N, CA and C atoms of all chains as a GROMACS GRO file, in nm:
protein
  639
    1MET      N    1   9.790   9.696   7.337
    1MET     CA    2   9.870   9.574   7.360
    1MET      C    3   9.975   9.602   7.467
    2ALA      N    4   9.989   9.509   7.560
    2ALA     CA    5  10.084   9.528   7.669
    2ALA      C    6  10.227   9.521   7.618
    3PRO      N    7  10.321   9.592   7.684
    3PRO     CA    8  10.461   9.585   7.642
    3PRO      C    9  10.511   9.442   7.647
    4GLY      N   10  10.589   9.405   7.548
    4GLY     CA   11  10.648   9.272   7.548
    4GLY      C   12  10.556   9.165   7.495
    5HIS      N   13  10.427   9.203   7.470
    5HIS     CA   14  10.334   9.103   7.421
    5HIS      C   15  10.360   9.077   7.274
    6VAL      N   16  10.361   8.952   7.236
    6VAL     CA   17  10.385   8.916   7.097
    6VAL      C   18  10.266   8.836   7.048
    7ALA      N   19  10.200   8.885   6.945
    7ALA     CA   20  10.078   8.821   6.899
    7ALA      C   21  10.108   8.693   6.820
    8LEU      N   22  10.204   8.700   6.729
    8LEU     CA   23  10.234   8.586   6.644
    8LEU      C   24  10.377   8.539   6.669
    9PRO      N   25  10.394   8.420   6.725
    9PRO     CA   26  10.529   8.371   6.746
    9PRO      C   27  10.601   8.347   6.615
   10VAL      N   28  10.731   8.370   6.615
   10VAL     CA   29  10.810   8.356   6.493
   10VAL      C   30  10.910   8.242   6.512
   11LYS      N   31  10.913   8.150   6.415
   11LYS     CA   32  11.013   8.043   6.421
   11LYS      C   33  11.140   8.094   6.355
   12ASN      N   34  11.252   8.040   6.396
   12ASN     CA   35  11.377   8.083   6.333
   12ASN      C   36  11.478   7.968   6.326
   13ARG      N   37  11.578   7.988   6.239
   13ARG     CA   38  11.682   7.885   6.217
   13ARG      C   39  11.814   7.929   6.279
   14LEU      N   40  11.805   8.014   6.377
   14LEU     CA   41  11.926   8.073   6.433
   14LEU      C   42  12.021   7.967   6.491
   15LYS      N   43  11.964   7.873   6.562
   15LYS     CA   44  12.046   7.770   6.627
   15LYS      C   45  12.121   7.686   6.523
   16ILE      N   46  12.050   7.653   6.415
   16ILE     CA   47  12.111   7.572   6.308
   16ILE      C   48  12.223   7.650   6.241
   17LEU      N   49  12.193   7.775   6.206
   17LEU     CA   50  12.294   7.858   6.138
   17LEU      C   51  12.416   7.880   6.226
   18ARG      N   52  12.392   7.896   6.354
   18ARG     CA   53  12.504   7.915   6.447
   18ARG      C   54  12.588   7.788   6.457
   19ALA      N   55  12.519   7.674   6.463
   19ALA     CA   56  12.591   7.547   6.473
   19ALA      C   57  12.674   7.520   6.348
   20GLU      N   58  12.620   7.557   6.231
   20GLU     CA   59  12.693   7.538   6.105
   20GLU      C   60  12.825   7.613   6.105
   21ARG      N   61  12.828   7.724   6.174
   21ARG     CA   62  12.952   7.805   6.180
   21ARG      C   63  13.035   7.774   6.304
   22ASP      N   64  12.986   7.679   6.381
   22ASP     CA   65  13.056   7.638   6.504
   22ASP      C   66  13.074   7.756   6.601
   23TRP      N   67  12.971   7.836   6.610
   23TRP     CA   68  12.972   7.948   6.703
   23TRP      C   69  12.896   7.910   6.829
   24SER      N   70  12.943   7.954   6.941
   24SER     CA   71  12.867   7.938   7.066
   24SER      C   72  12.765   8.053   7.073
   25GLN      N   73  12.674   8.043   7.169
   25GLN     CA   74  12.578   8.153   7.189
   25GLN      C   75  12.652   8.281   7.225
   26ALA      N   76  12.760   8.265   7.301
   26ALA     CA   77  12.839   8.383   7.340
   26ALA      C   78  12.906   8.446   7.218
   27ASP      N   79  12.954   8.361   7.125
   27ASP     CA   80  13.015   8.414   7.002
   27ASP      C   81  12.914   8.497   6.922
   28LEU      N   82  12.796   8.438   6.905
   28LEU     CA   83  12.692   8.508   6.829
   28LEU      C   84  12.650   8.636   6.901
   29ALA      N   85  12.640   8.628   7.033
   29ALA     CA   86  12.601   8.747   7.111
   29ALA      C   87  12.702   8.860   7.092
   30ALA      N   88  12.830   8.824   7.091
   30ALA     CA   89  12.934   8.926   7.073
   30ALA      C   90  12.925   8.988   6.934
   31ARG      N   91  12.895   8.906   6.834
   31ARG     CA   92  12.885   8.958   6.696
   31ARG      C   93  12.763   9.048   6.679
   32LEU      N   94  12.658   9.020   6.756
   32LEU     CA   95  12.535   9.101   6.744
   32LEU      C   96  12.531   9.214   6.846
   33ASP      N   97  12.628   9.216   6.938
   33ASP     CA   98  12.632   9.316   7.046
   33ASP      C   99  12.508   9.307   7.134
   34VAL      N  100  12.472   9.184   7.170
   34VAL     CA  101  12.365   9.162   7.269
   34VAL      C  102  12.418   9.062   7.371
   35SER      N  103  12.340   9.036   7.475
   35SER     CA  104  12.385   8.942   7.578
   35SER      C  105  12.359   8.797   7.533
   36ARG      N  106  12.433   8.703   7.592
   36ARG     CA  107  12.415   8.562   7.557
   36ARG      C  108  12.273   8.516   7.590
   37GLN      N  109  12.220   8.566   7.701
   37GLN     CA  110  12.083   8.528   7.740
   37GLN      C  111  11.982   8.572   7.634
   38SER      N  112  12.012   8.685   7.570
   38SER     CA  113  11.920   8.733   7.466
   38SER      C  114  11.924   8.641   7.345
   39VAL      N  115  12.044   8.596   7.308
   39VAL     CA  116  12.055   8.501   7.196
   39VAL      C  117  11.975   8.376   7.228
   40ASN      N  118  11.988   8.328   7.350
   40ASN     CA  119  11.915   8.208   7.391
   40ASN      C  120  11.763   8.232   7.383
   41ALA      N  121  11.718   8.349   7.429
   41ALA     CA  122  11.574   8.379   7.426
   41ALA      C  123  11.521   8.383   7.283
   42ILE      N  124  11.602   8.436   7.190
   42ILE     CA  125  11.559   8.443   7.050
   42ILE      C  126  11.561   8.303   6.987
   43GLU      N  127  11.668   8.229   7.013
   43GLU     CA  128  11.681   8.094   6.956
   43GLU      C  129  11.566   8.003   6.997
   44THR      N  130  11.527   8.012   7.123
   44THR     CA  131  11.424   7.922   7.174
   44THR      C  132  11.284   7.976   7.150
   45GLY      N  133  11.273   8.088   7.081
   45GLY     CA  134  11.142   8.142   7.048
   45GLY      C  135  11.072   8.211   7.162
   46LYS      N  136  11.146   8.239   7.269
   46LYS     CA  137  11.084   8.308   7.383
   46LYS      C  138  11.069   8.457   7.354
   47TYR      N  139  11.151   8.507   7.263
   47TYR     CA  140  11.146   8.648   7.230
   47TYR      C  141  11.164   8.665   7.080
   48ASP      N  142  11.078   8.745   7.021
   48ASP     CA  143  11.092   8.774   6.878
   48ASP      C  144  11.169   8.904   6.861
   49PRO      N  145  11.278   8.902   6.785
   49PRO     CA  146  11.360   9.023   6.771
   49PRO      C  147  11.288   9.133   6.695
   50SER      N  148  11.331   9.256   6.719
   50SER     CA  149  11.277   9.369   6.645
   50SER      C  150  11.327   9.361   6.500
   51LEU      N  151  11.269   9.442   6.414
   51LEU     CA  152  11.312   9.442   6.274
   51LEU      C  153  11.459   9.483   6.260
   52PRO      N  154  11.506   9.588   6.330
   52PRO     CA  155  11.650   9.622   6.318
   52PRO      C  156  11.742   9.508   6.361
   53LEU      N  157  11.707   9.438   6.468
   53LEU     CA  158  11.792   9.326   6.510
   53LEU      C  159  11.783   9.211   6.411
   54ALA      N  160  11.664   9.187   6.358
   54ALA     CA  161  11.649   9.081   6.257
   54ALA      C  162  11.734   9.113   6.134
   55PHE      N  163  11.740   9.239   6.095
   55PHE     CA  164  11.824   9.279   5.981
   55PHE      C  165  11.972   9.257   6.014
   56ARG      N  166  12.011   9.290   6.138
   56ARG     CA  167  12.151   9.267   6.177
   56ARG      C  168  12.186   9.119   6.170
   57ILE      N  169  12.093   9.036   6.215
   57ILE     CA  170  12.115   8.891   6.211
   57ILE      C  171  12.127   8.845   6.066
   58ALA      N  172  12.038   8.895   5.981
   58ALA     CA  173  12.040   8.855   5.840
   58ALA      C  174  12.170   8.898   5.773
   59ARG      N  175  12.216   9.019   5.804
   59ARG     CA  176  12.342   9.065   5.745
   59ARG      C  177  12.459   8.980   5.793
   60LEU      N  178  12.456   8.945   5.922
   60LEU     CA  179  12.565   8.865   5.978
   60LEU      C  180  12.575   8.730   5.907
   61PHE      N  181  12.460   8.666   5.881
   61PHE     CA  182  12.461   8.536   5.816
   61PHE      C  183  12.457   8.547   5.662
   62GLU      N  184  12.453   8.669   5.614
   62GLU     CA  185  12.449   8.695   5.469
   62GLU      C  186  12.335   8.619   5.402
   63MET      N  187  12.219   8.632   5.463
   63MET     CA  188  12.099   8.566   5.410
   63MET      C  189  11.982   8.663   5.420
   64PRO      N  190  11.879   8.644   5.336
   64PRO     CA  191  11.759   8.726   5.353
   64PRO      C  192  11.687   8.692   5.484
   65ILE      N  193  11.618   8.789   5.538
   65ILE     CA  194  11.550   8.768   5.667
   65ILE      C  195  11.457   8.647   5.662
   66GLU      N  196  11.382   8.635   5.550
   66GLU     CA  197  11.283   8.526   5.543
   66GLU      C  198  11.347   8.388   5.536
   67ALA      N  199  11.478   8.383   5.509
   67ALA     CA  200  11.547   8.253   5.511
   67ALA      C  201  11.585   8.214   5.654
   68ILE      N  202  11.577   8.310   5.744
   68ILE     CA  203  11.612   8.283   5.884
   68ILE      C  204  11.487   8.276   5.971
   69PHE      N  205  11.395   8.369   5.946
   69PHE     CA  206  11.273   8.375   6.028
   69PHE      C  207  11.151   8.344   5.942
   70GLU      N  208  11.055   8.276   6.001
   70GLU     CA  209  10.926   8.256   5.934
   70GLU      C  210  10.817   8.266   6.040
   71ASP      N  211  10.701   8.317   6.000
   71ASP     CA  212  10.596   8.330   6.101
   71ASP      C  213  10.534   8.194   6.128
   72GLY      N  214  10.483   8.182   6.252
   72GLY     CA  215  10.438   8.052   6.301
   72GLY      C  216  10.316   7.999   6.230
   73MET      N  217  12.940   8.955   8.431
   73MET     CA  218  12.858   9.064   8.377
   73MET      C  219  12.948   9.181   8.340
   74THR      N  220  12.934   9.225   8.217
   74THR     CA  221  13.013   9.339   8.174
   74THR      C  222  12.922   9.459   8.151
   75LEU      N  223  12.977   9.577   8.166
   75LEU     CA  224  12.896   9.696   8.150
   75LEU      C  225  12.917   9.760   8.013
   76LYS      N  226  12.968   9.682   7.917
   76LYS     CA  227  12.979   9.732   7.781
   76LYS      C  228  12.840   9.771   7.730
   77LYS      N  229  12.831   9.876   7.651
   77LYS     CA  230  12.701   9.923   7.603
   77LYS      C  231  12.626   9.810   7.533
   78ASN      N  232  12.496   9.801   7.561
   78ASN     CA  233  12.407   9.701   7.502
   78ASN      C  234  12.443   9.558   7.539
   79ASN      N  235  12.525   9.540   7.638
   79ASN     CA  236  12.570   9.406   7.667
   79ASN      C  237  12.548   9.366   7.811
   80LEU      N  238  12.481   9.451   7.889
   80LEU     CA  239  12.450   9.413   8.027
   80LEU      C  240  12.344   9.304   8.022
   81SER      N  241  12.370   9.196   8.096
   81SER     CA  242  12.277   9.085   8.096
   81SER      C  243  12.146   9.126   8.165
   82GLY      N  244  12.038   9.118   8.090
   82GLY     CA  245  11.907   9.149   8.149
   82GLY      C  246  11.872   9.052   8.260
   83ALA      N  247  11.914   8.926   8.244
   83ALA     CA  248  11.884   8.825   8.345
   83ALA      C  249  11.955   8.858   8.477
   84ALA      N  250  12.084   8.895   8.468
   84ALA     CA  251  12.160   8.929   8.590
   84ALA      C  252  12.104   9.056   8.654
   85TYR      N  253  12.067   9.151   8.571
   85TYR     CA  254  12.012   9.278   8.620
   85TYR      C  255  11.882   9.255   8.696
   86MET      N  256  11.789   9.177   8.636
   86MET     CA  257  11.660   9.157   8.701
   86MET      C  258  11.672   9.066   8.822
   87THR      N  259  11.762   8.966   8.816
   87THR     CA  260  11.780   8.878   8.932
   87THR      C  261  11.838   8.957   9.048
   88GLY      N  262  11.936   9.043   9.020
   88GLY     CA  263  11.994   9.128   9.125
   88GLY      C  264  11.890   9.220   9.184
   89ALA      N  265  11.805   9.276   9.098
   89ALA     CA  266  11.699   9.366   9.147
   89ALA      C  267  11.603   9.290   9.237
   90ALA      N  268  11.570   9.166   9.199
   90ALA     CA  269  11.478   9.087   9.280
   90ALA      C  270  11.538   9.054   9.417
   91VAL      N  271  11.667   9.019   9.418
   91VAL     CA  272  11.732   8.988   9.547
   91VAL      C  273  11.732   9.112   9.638
   92LEU      N  274  11.766   9.228   9.580
   92LEU     CA  275  11.766   9.351   9.660
   92LEU      C  276  11.625   9.388   9.706
   93ALA      N  277  11.525   9.364   9.620
   93ALA     CA  278  11.387   9.396   9.657
   93ALA      C  279  11.341   9.308   9.773
   94ILE      N  280  11.376   9.179   9.766
   94ILE     CA  281  11.337   9.088   9.875
   94ILE      C  282  11.407   9.128  10.005
   95ALA      N  283  11.535   9.164   9.995
   95ALA     CA  284  11.608   9.210  10.114
   95ALA      C  285  11.545   9.336  10.170
   96GLY      N  286  11.506   9.429  10.082
   96GLY     CA  287  11.441   9.552  10.126
   96GLY      C  288  11.308   9.524  10.191
   97TRP      N  289  11.232   9.431  10.133
   97TRP     CA  290  11.102   9.394  10.189
   97TRP      C  291  11.120   9.338  10.330
   98GLY      N  292  11.220   9.252  10.348
   98GLY     CA  293  11.247   9.195  10.480
   98GLY      C  294  11.286   9.303  10.580
   99ALA      N  295  11.369   9.396  10.536
   99ALA     CA  296  11.411   9.505  10.625
   99ALA      C  297  11.293   9.592  10.666
  100ILE      N  298  11.205   9.621  10.570
  100ILE     CA  299  11.087   9.704  10.601
  100ILE      C  300  10.997   9.634  10.701
  101LYS      N  301  10.971   9.505  10.675
  101LYS     CA  302  10.886   9.428  10.767
  101LYS      C  303  10.945   9.426  10.907
  102GLY      N  304  11.076   9.402  10.915
  102GLY     CA  305  11.142   9.396  11.046
  102GLY      C  306  11.136   9.527  11.119
  103LEU      N  307  11.163   9.636  11.047
  103LEU     CA  308  11.162   9.767  11.111
  103LEU      C  309  11.022   9.806  11.157
  104LEU      N  310  10.920   9.770  11.078
  104LEU     CA  311  10.782   9.798  11.119
  104LEU      C  312  10.747   9.716  11.242
  105PHE      N  313  10.786   9.589  11.240
  105PHE     CA  314  10.752   9.499  11.350
  105PHE      C  315  10.817   9.544  11.480
  106PHE      N  316  10.941   9.590  11.470
  106PHE     CA  317  11.012   9.628  11.593
  106PHE      C  318  10.993   9.775  11.627
  107GLY      N  319  10.901   9.843  11.558
  107GLY     CA  320  10.863   9.978  11.598
  107GLY      C  321  10.964  10.086  11.565
  108HIS      N  322  11.015  10.087  11.441
  108HIS     CA  323  11.107  10.193  11.396
  108HIS      C  324  11.048  10.258  11.271
  109PRO      N  325  10.944  10.342  11.289
  109PRO     CA  326  10.876  10.396  11.171
  109PRO      C  327  10.965  10.477  11.079
  110LEU      N  328  11.047  10.564  11.134
  110LEU     CA  329  11.130  10.650  11.049
  110LEU      C  330  11.229  10.567  10.968
  111ALA      N  331  11.291  10.468  11.034
  111ALA     CA  332  11.387  10.383  10.963
  111ALA      C  333  11.318  10.303  10.853
  112ALA      N  334  11.195  10.255  10.881
  112ALA     CA  335  11.122  10.180  10.780
  112ALA      C  336  11.091  10.268  10.659
  113ILE      N  337  11.054  10.392  10.685
  113ILE     CA  338  11.023  10.486  10.576
  113ILE      C  339  11.149  10.515  10.494
  114VAL      N  340  11.263  10.528  10.563
  114VAL     CA  341  11.389  10.552  10.492
  114VAL      C  342  11.422  10.433  10.400
  115VAL      N  343  11.404  10.311  10.451
  115VAL     CA  344  11.432  10.193  10.368
  115VAL      C  345  11.336  10.188  10.249
  116MET      N  346  11.208  10.222  10.273
  116MET     CA  347  11.112  10.226  10.162
  116MET      C  348  11.157  10.325  10.055
  117ALA      N  349  11.202  10.441  10.100
  117ALA     CA  350  11.249  10.544  10.005
  117ALA      C  351  11.371  10.493   9.929
  118MET      N  352  11.459  10.419   9.998
  118MET     CA  353  11.578  10.364   9.932
  118MET      C  354  11.538  10.261   9.826
  119VAL      N  355  11.443  10.175   9.860
  119VAL     CA  356  11.397  10.073   9.764
  119VAL      C  357  11.335  10.140   9.643
  120ALA      N  358  11.245  10.237   9.668
  120ALA     CA  359  11.176  10.304   9.557
  120ALA      C  360  11.276  10.386   9.474
  121GLY      N  361  11.356  10.466   9.540
  121GLY     CA  362  11.453  10.550   9.468
  121GLY      C  363  11.559  10.468   9.399
  122GLY      N  364  11.607  10.364   9.469
  122GLY     CA  365  11.709  10.278   9.411
  122GLY      C  366  11.658  10.205   9.288
  123GLY      N  367  11.535  10.155   9.296
  123GLY     CA  368  11.477  10.083   9.183
  123GLY      C  369  11.461  10.171   9.061
  124VAL      N  370  11.404  10.288   9.080
  124VAL     CA  371  11.382  10.379   8.968
  124VAL      C  372  11.516  10.432   8.915
  125GLY      N  373  11.606  10.468   9.009
  125GLY     CA  374  11.737  10.520   8.969
  125GLY      C  375  11.818  10.419   8.891
  126ALA      N  376  11.822  10.295   8.939
  126ALA     CA  377  11.897  10.190   8.870
  126ALA      C  378  11.837  10.165   8.732
  127SER      N  379  11.704  10.168   8.726
  127SER     CA  380  11.638  10.145   8.598
  127SER      C  381  11.677  10.252   8.497
  128LEU      N  382  11.680  10.377   8.541
  128LEU     CA  383  11.715  10.487   8.451
  128LEU      C  384  11.863  10.481   8.410
  129LEU      N  385  11.949  10.449   8.508
  129LEU     CA  386  12.093  10.449   8.481
  129LEU      C  387  12.136  10.331   8.393
  130LEU      N  388  12.077  10.214   8.418
  130LEU     CA  389  12.124  10.094   8.350
  130LEU      C  390  12.048  10.060   8.224
  131ARG      N  391  11.936  10.125   8.201
  131ARG     CA  392  11.854  10.093   8.085
  131ARG      C  393  11.932  10.104   7.954
  132GLY      N  394  12.016  10.207   7.945
  132GLY     CA  395  12.094  10.228   7.823
  132GLY      C  396  12.198  10.120   7.799
  133ARG      N  397  12.232  10.045   7.903
  133ARG     CA  398  12.333   9.939   7.887
  133ARG      C  399  12.269   9.803   7.859
  134LEU      N  400  12.137   9.797   7.867
  134LEU     CA  401  12.070   9.671   7.836
  134LEU      C  402  12.056   9.656   7.685
  135ASP      N  403  12.054   9.532   7.639
  135ASP     CA  404  12.029   9.511   7.497
  135ASP      C  405  11.878   9.513   7.473
  136GLU      N  406  11.841   9.482   7.349
  136GLU     CA  407  11.700   9.493   7.311
  136GLU      C  408  11.608   9.405   7.396
  137VAL      N  409  11.649   9.281   7.419
  137VAL     CA  410  11.564   9.190   7.497
  137VAL      C  411  11.555   9.239   7.642
  138GLY      N  412  11.668   9.283   7.698
  138GLY     CA  413  11.669   9.332   7.835
  138GLY      C  414  11.576   9.451   7.853
  139ARG      N  415  11.578   9.544   7.757
  139ARG     CA  416  11.490   9.662   7.766
  139ARG      C  417  11.344   9.622   7.752
  140SER      N  418  11.317   9.527   7.665
  140SER     CA  419  11.180   9.484   7.645
  140SER      C  420  11.125   9.417   7.771
  141VAL      N  421  11.208   9.332   7.833
  141VAL     CA  422  11.165   9.264   7.955
  141VAL      C  423  11.149   9.366   8.068
  142GLU      N  424  11.238   9.465   8.073
  142GLU     CA  425  11.226   9.567   8.177
  142GLU      C  426  11.095   9.644   8.163
  143GLN      N  427  11.060   9.676   8.039
  143GLN     CA  428  10.935   9.747   8.014
  143GLN      C  429  10.815   9.661   8.055
  144LEU      N  430  10.822   9.535   8.017
  144LEU     CA  431  10.715   9.441   8.054
  144LEU      C  432  10.703   9.431   8.206
  145ALA      N  433  10.819   9.428   8.274
  145ALA     CA  434  10.819   9.412   8.421
  145ALA      C  435  10.758   9.534   8.490
  146TRP      N  436  10.790   9.654   8.439
  146TRP     CA  437  10.728   9.774   8.498
  146TRP      C  438  10.578   9.772   8.476
  147TYR      N  439  10.536   9.732   8.356
  147TYR     CA  440  10.394   9.734   8.322
  147TYR      C  441  10.317   9.633   8.408
  148TRP      N  442  10.359   9.508   8.400
  148TRP     CA  443  10.284   9.402   8.470
  148TRP      C  444  10.317   9.396   8.619
  149GLY      N  445  10.445   9.403   8.655
  149GLY     CA  446  10.485   9.394   8.796
  149GLY      C  447  10.442   9.516   8.875
  150GLY      N  448  10.475   9.635   8.821
  150GLY     CA  449  10.436   9.758   8.889
  150GLY      C  450  10.286   9.772   8.895
  151GLY      N  451  10.219   9.738   8.782
  151GLY     CA  452  10.073   9.749   8.778
  151GLY      C  453  10.006   9.653   8.875
  152ALA      N  454  10.052   9.529   8.875
  152ALA     CA  455   9.992   9.429   8.964
  152ALA      C  456  10.016   9.466   9.110
  153ALA      N  457  10.135   9.516   9.140
  153ALA     CA  458  10.165   9.555   9.279
  153ALA      C  459  10.074   9.670   9.323
  154THR      N  460  10.048   9.764   9.232
  154THR     CA  461   9.958   9.875   9.265
  154THR      C  462   9.818   9.824   9.295
  155VAL      N  463   9.766   9.739   9.207
  155VAL     CA  464   9.630   9.686   9.226
  155VAL      C  465   9.622   9.605   9.355
  156LEU      N  466   9.719   9.518   9.377
  156LEU     CA  467   9.716   9.433   9.497
  156LEU      C  468   9.724   9.516   9.625
  157THR      N  469   9.811   9.618   9.623
  157THR     CA  470   9.826   9.702   9.742
  157THR      C  471   9.697   9.779   9.771
  158VAL      N  472   9.638   9.837   9.668
  158VAL     CA  473   9.514   9.914   9.688
  158VAL      C  474   9.402   9.822   9.736
  159VAL      N  475   9.387   9.706   9.672
  159VAL     CA  476   9.280   9.613   9.711
  159VAL      C  477   9.302   9.565   9.854
  160ALA      N  478   9.427   9.531   9.888
  160ALA     CA  479   9.456   9.482  10.023
  160ALA      C  480   9.426   9.590  10.128
  161LEU      N  481   9.465   9.714  10.099
  161LEU     CA  482   9.440   9.822  10.196
  161LEU      C  483   9.292   9.852  10.210
  162LEU      N  484   9.218   9.848  10.097
  162LEU     CA  485   9.074   9.873  10.104
  162LEU      C  486   9.004   9.761  10.182
  163ALA      N  487   9.048   9.638  10.158
  163ALA     CA  488   8.989   9.525  10.232
  163ALA      C  489   9.019   9.537  10.381
  164TYR      N  490   9.142   9.579  10.411
  164TYR     CA  491   9.183   9.598  10.551
  164TYR      C  492   9.101   9.709  10.616
  165ALA      N  493   9.081   9.818  10.541
  165ALA     CA  494   9.001   9.929  10.595
  165ALA      C  495   8.856   9.887  10.613
  166ALA      N  496   8.804   9.810  10.516
  166ALA     CA  497   8.665   9.765  10.526
  166ALA      C  498   8.643   9.675  10.646
  167ALA      N  499   8.748   9.604  10.685
  167ALA     CA  500   8.739   9.514  10.801
  167ALA      C  501   8.758   9.591  10.932
  168GLY      N  502   8.774   9.724  10.922
  168GLY     CA  503   8.791   9.805  11.042
  168GLY      C  504   8.935   9.818  11.088
  169ALA      N  505   9.028   9.786  11.000
  169ALA     CA  506   9.171   9.796  11.030
  169ALA      C  507   9.208   9.732  11.165
  170PRO      N  508   9.182   9.602  11.176
  170PRO     CA  509   9.211   9.535  11.302
  170PRO      C  510   9.362   9.524  11.329
  171TRP      N  511   9.397   9.521  11.452
  171TRP     CA  512   9.536   9.503  11.500
  171TRP      C  513   9.634   9.605  11.441
  172LEU      N  514   9.585   9.724  11.409
  172LEU     CA  515   9.675   9.824  11.349
  172LEU      C  516   9.784   9.863  11.447
  173ASP      N  517   9.749   9.869  11.576
  173ASP     CA  518   9.849   9.908  11.676
  173ASP      C  519   9.962   9.804  11.683
  174ARG      N  520   9.926   9.677  11.655
  174ARG     CA  521  10.029   9.573  11.659
  174ARG      C  522  10.107   9.566  11.527
  175ALA      N  523  10.038   9.601  11.417
  175ALA     CA  524  10.106   9.600  11.288
  175ALA      C  525  10.203   9.718  11.276
  176LEU      N  526  10.164   9.830  11.331
  176LEU     CA  527  10.249   9.949  11.328
  176LEU      C  528  10.290   9.986  11.470
  177ARG      N  529  10.390   9.920  11.518
  177ARG     CA  530  10.436   9.949  11.655
  177ARG      C  531  10.510  10.082  11.658
  178GLY      N  532  10.516  10.139  11.773
  178GLY     CA  533  10.585  10.267  11.788
  178GLY      C  534  10.489  10.382  11.768
  179ALA      N  535  10.538  10.502  11.795
  179ALA     CA  536  10.454  10.621  11.780
  179ALA      C  537  10.470  10.677  11.640
  180TRP      N  538  10.360  10.682  11.567
  180TRP     CA  539  10.362  10.731  11.429
  180TRP      C  540  10.298  10.870  11.425
  181SER      N  541  10.369  10.967  11.370
  181SER     CA  542  10.311  11.100  11.350
  181SER      C  543  10.227  11.097  11.223
  182PRO      N  544  10.136  11.196  11.205
  182PRO     CA  545  10.058  11.200  11.081
  182PRO      C  546  10.146  11.206  10.956
  183VAL      N  547  10.254  11.282  10.961
  183VAL     CA  548  10.344  11.292  10.845
  183VAL      C  549  10.404  11.156  10.813
  184GLU      N  550  10.445  11.084  10.917
  184GLU     CA  551  10.503  10.951  10.896
  184GLU      C  552  10.400  10.856  10.835
  185LEU      N  553  10.275  10.868  10.877
  185LEU     CA  554  10.171  10.780  10.822
  185LEU      C  555  10.147  10.809  10.673
  186ILE      N  556  10.151  10.936  10.636
  186ILE     CA  557  10.135  10.972  10.494
  186ILE      C  558  10.253  10.918  10.413
  187CYS      N  559  10.374  10.936  10.466
  187CYS     CA  560  10.494  10.884  10.398
  187CYS      C  561  10.487  10.732  10.386
  188LEU      N  562  10.434  10.667  10.491
  188LEU     CA  563  10.420  10.521  10.488
  188LEU      C  564  10.333  10.478  10.370
  189GLY      N  565  10.221  10.548  10.352
  189GLY     CA  566  10.131  10.513  10.242
  189GLY      C  567  10.195  10.537  10.106
  190ALA      N  568  10.253  10.657  10.088
  190ALA     CA  569  10.309  10.693   9.957
  190ALA      C  570  10.430  10.607   9.923
  191LEU      N  571  10.526  10.600  10.015
  191LEU     CA  572  10.649  10.525   9.987
  191LEU      C  573  10.625  10.375   9.990
  192GLY      N  574  10.528  10.333  10.071
  192GLY     CA  575  10.495  10.190  10.074
  192GLY      C  576  10.443  10.144   9.940
  193LEU      N  577  10.358  10.224   9.876
  193LEU     CA  578  10.307  10.188   9.743
  193LEU      C  579  10.419  10.189   9.640
  194ALA      N  580  10.506  10.292   9.647
  194ALA     CA  581  10.617  10.301   9.552
  194ALA      C  582  10.712  10.181   9.568
  195ALA      N  583  10.740  10.145   9.693
  195ALA     CA  584  10.829  10.030   9.717
  195ALA      C  585  10.764   9.902   9.667
  196ALA      N  586  10.634   9.889   9.684
  196ALA     CA  587  10.563   9.769   9.635
  196ALA      C  588  10.573   9.761   9.483
  197GLN      N  589  10.564   9.875   9.415
  197GLN     CA  590  10.574   9.875   9.269
  197GLN      C  591  10.714   9.829   9.224
  198VAL      N  592  10.817   9.877   9.294
  198VAL     CA  593  10.953   9.836   9.259
  198VAL      C  594  10.971   9.686   9.283
  199MET      N  595  10.914   9.636   9.393
  199MET     CA  596  10.925   9.493   9.422
  199MET      C  597  10.852   9.411   9.315
  200GLY      N  598  10.733   9.456   9.278
  200GLY     CA  599  10.659   9.386   9.172
  200GLY      C  600  10.736   9.384   9.041
  201PHE      N  601  10.796   9.497   9.007
  201PHE     CA  602  10.879   9.507   8.886
  201PHE      C  603  10.994   9.407   8.889
  202ALA      N  604  11.066   9.406   9.002
  202ALA     CA  605  11.184   9.318   9.012
  202ALA      C  606  11.144   9.171   9.007
  203LEU      N  607  11.037   9.136   9.075
  203LEU     CA  608  10.997   8.994   9.080
  203LEU      C  609  10.947   8.946   8.944
  204VAL      N  610  10.867   9.027   8.876
  204VAL     CA  611  10.816   8.987   8.744
  204VAL      C  612  10.931   8.977   8.643
  205GLY      N  613  11.023   9.073   8.648
  205GLY     CA  614  11.137   9.070   8.556
  205GLY      C  615  11.224   8.947   8.578
  206ALA      N  616  11.254   8.918   8.705
  206ALA     CA  617  11.336   8.800   8.735
  206ALA      C  618  11.263   8.672   8.696
  207ALA      N  619  11.132   8.669   8.720
  207ALA     CA  620  11.053   8.549   8.686
  207ALA      C  621  11.056   8.526   8.535
  208TRP      N  622  11.049   8.633   8.456
  208TRP     CA  623  11.052   8.617   8.308
  208TRP      C  624  11.179   8.545   8.267
  209TRP      N  625  11.292   8.592   8.320
  209TRP     CA  626  11.419   8.530   8.279
  209TRP      C  627  11.433   8.388   8.333
  210LEU      N  628  11.385   8.365   8.455
  210LEU     CA  629  11.397   8.231   8.513
  210LEU      C  630  11.311   8.130   8.438
  211LEU      N  631  11.189   8.173   8.401
  211LEU     CA  632  11.097   8.080   8.336
  211LEU      C  633  11.127   8.060   8.188
  212ARG      N  634  11.210   8.146   8.129
  212ARG     CA  635  11.235   8.137   7.983
  212ARG      C  636  11.380   8.108   7.953
  213ARG      N  637  11.449   8.047   8.047
  213ARG     CA  638  11.588   8.011   8.020
  213ARG      C  639  11.596   7.902   7.916
   0.00000   0.00000   0.00000
């Protein structure tokens, strides 16, 4: 499999959860220690985060991973 | 753009690389056209060395998405540039290398011609990497 290739797209509720907390993409990016463009790429489904990043996101929102991400 | 660890914007990094690659490509074309082989080879070496060096130096400052896109760009951009360059040169050779004296103005020594081939391919790979990486970020905004 080529680098960056993703076989199964993953849907996520990141944008909704961020909006509920009134955070901007930049706010969330700072909390996750990633760039704002990366948050945008994950939110819009252009990039599926790795398991460690998904765990960081889940811990930040204090929710289980499957409550944030679901496979397509 | 900040250089805090894991916080360098992959989009800014790849866009900057693409701009520099296009500028380098223009400089190489101009120097070849106006018959400055040594200068063209030096610029090719700068593009190739600069691309690889920047990639090694800045990779640690990219976040997860930036590193993933960079890896994808080397794979697809560098790979495609290699294939295209080899196919184009083979097709050119098969056609009898027409107008070579006009394409390569100036006096070229055998060593310079070897450097032209090696560094030309390396520079093409860096350009392919930069363009594919920038395209990923532009198309997925």
